[in-house]
C-alpha angles and dihedrals in degrees: 000000000000134000088244087065094049092049090049089054092051092051091047089052092048092052096054108112092229091063091062085074102042097034096207123177114222125201116186130196134157108308091346142084136173127205121196121194122179110228111247128180087238084074093056126116118208093282091062098248129105115287115246091243088072090050088053095049096052093046095045093046092049092048094043093052091044087060095041090052084073096044111071101176111044143031113257124221134219109240097178137352130190122202134202118190108204106169139005121249128197105164146031118021141321118225122192122188118193127192137180111247099173137013135181131162093279107019140053129189122202140174134207132198116198118202135178127237090278091053095253114145112249099170149000133205146175135193148174123234139189140193114262130201092251112114120222098243136143087266088072095040100265102138 
């Protein structure tokens, strides 16, 4: 894969409307991706810590883009994703690092670790991904 592919994936991610709300920062390299999200009170549940849905988003996005770093022609899809929430977070930032752990022609497996601003693990996840029929084109923000 090339740096051009990785930068296009980053721009595609940044252009997704859902990211206007979460304001994540994505960095992609071969078989690896990192998502950083600043913790904001808008993400809190009633006990004043980040809701698990934000953990899921960060970890799924990191694993997803680690996989898509290896697929230059089409969008991949998350087939399943398991999440383990290991510690609450209520300040600083959340950093998810995803990496591909297996690939075959049709199936990719990737893991993510989520840490807080002090480097303490706050979540883990793993998922399966597959190629879609959606081409990576400017129409999906791949430019």
